[in-house]
N, C-alpha and C positions, 0 to 999 in steps of 0.2 A: 168337733168339724176342722177346727186349726189344726189338731195336731194329724189330723188324716192328709190336710192339704201339705203340710210340712213332711210328711213322712215320704209322700210321692215326691215332693221335690227331692228330698235326701235322696233317694232311692233311684231317681231317674236324671239328676242333673249332674252333668259332665264337670261342673266347678266342684260339687263335692265330690266326685270320683278323684279329681286330681289334688283336692287337698288331701284326701285321705292316702293318696300314693304319695304325695309331700312329706305329709308327715312320718309316714311308714321308712323312705328314703332318709330324711332326718336322723331320725331315732337310730336307724342301722349306722351312719356315719358316725353318730356320738359316740354308740357303743364299741364300733371297732376302735376308735379314739380311744377311749380308757381302758379297752382290754389290753394297748399297748402301751399306753402310760400312767395308767393308774389301776392296774387288775385287782387292787384292792377297797376300790372307791364303791358306797353305798349306791352308787347313781346307777351302777348296772343293773340292778335288781329293777329299776323305774324304766328301764330301755327295752323291756320283753315286749313281745308281738301283744301279748292281752294286756301290759299294761298302754301301750298306745293306742290301742283298739278302745279301751276305757276313757282314755284321752280326748280321742276322736268323738267319742259319744257324749262326752261332756260338751264340748264345743257344739255339736249340733243340737243338742237339747238346749243349749244357751240361745243359740240364736232362732230357734224353735220359740222358745220363750219370750222373746224380744219382738216377735210378728205382730205386726199390727193389719188386722182384717180393714179391709177398705172395698167398700160397693160402688160400681161405677156402671151409669146407664151407657148404654151405646152412645156413641159421640160426644163423650164428656171428656 
């Protein structure tokens, strides 16, 4: 149940969309900077789209694992 709710939040929330876009944008900037200033850097392999996607998933799963379910009655 927790993961179903969390999955819906992650896929429908604008904040998660903005987080993903921000992470992609920052990785692209870091990669471009490294390509110009340090093309032999081992960090370049960590700034691929798939690596950024994996990092995003990791952050989302960490958030999901820390969710606390709370039940409230109307008017609480």
